[in-house]
N, C-alpha and C positions, 0 to 999 in steps of 0.2 A: 782808312780802314774799310769802310762800307763801300769804296769806291770800286774795288775789284770784283764783288759780286755783281755790281750793276754792270761793270764792263764785260763781264763774263756772259751775263744773260742777254747783253745786246749782241754780243758777238754771235751766240747760239741763234738768236732771232734773225739775224742776217744770212747765217748760214742755210737756215730752213726756208726762209724765204726764196733764196737762190735755187733751191730744189724744185720748187712748183713752177709750172708755166702753165699758160692758157692761151687759146686762140680764139678769133672769130670763126664762125662756121655758119653757113647756110643749108637749108634742106635741098634746096634745088640748084644752088649755084657752085661752080667750082672756086677754090681758094683764090684762085686768079683774079676773080671778079670783086673781091674785097677792096682792093685799091682803088679802083674806079667808083665803087660805090661810096668808099669812105671820102674820097676826094669830092666827089659830087655833094656829100651831106656837110662837108666842112666849108664848101664855097658857099652853100645856101646859108649856114649858119653866120659866117663872116658878114653876108650882106643883110643880115637882120639888124636895123639900127638899134634895137634894144640892147644887142650884145656887142655893138662895137666900143661901147665904153666900158664893158665887163671884163671880169678877169679870165686869163687863159682857162682857169678851172671852169668857168661857166660855158665858154666855148666848147671845151671837151665834152662836158655833160651834154649839151645840147647835140653835138655831133654823134654821141654814142646813142642818145634817145632817137635821132634820125635813123641810124643803122639797125636798131631794133625794130623800128617801124617798117623797114624794108626786109624784115624776116631775119637779120643777123643776131646770132646769140653767142656768149662768150663761153666756151667750154674749156675744162681743165683737161689737159693733155696727159 
């Protein structure tokens, strides 16, 4: 009996999450520069011996930190 409200709430959360979107933006660089900067950051992070045995989450976090150091921020669209 309690399963139906839980499923309904879960479905509502998924619908709301699908409506929102965000993108990386930089105050002086065009959106096309994102891919090059992201790949550079990711390659730097992958070469870090401390993160080679870490989880994908740690690599992603380190890559995002690198992007923020380069001036990129995440903005809601």
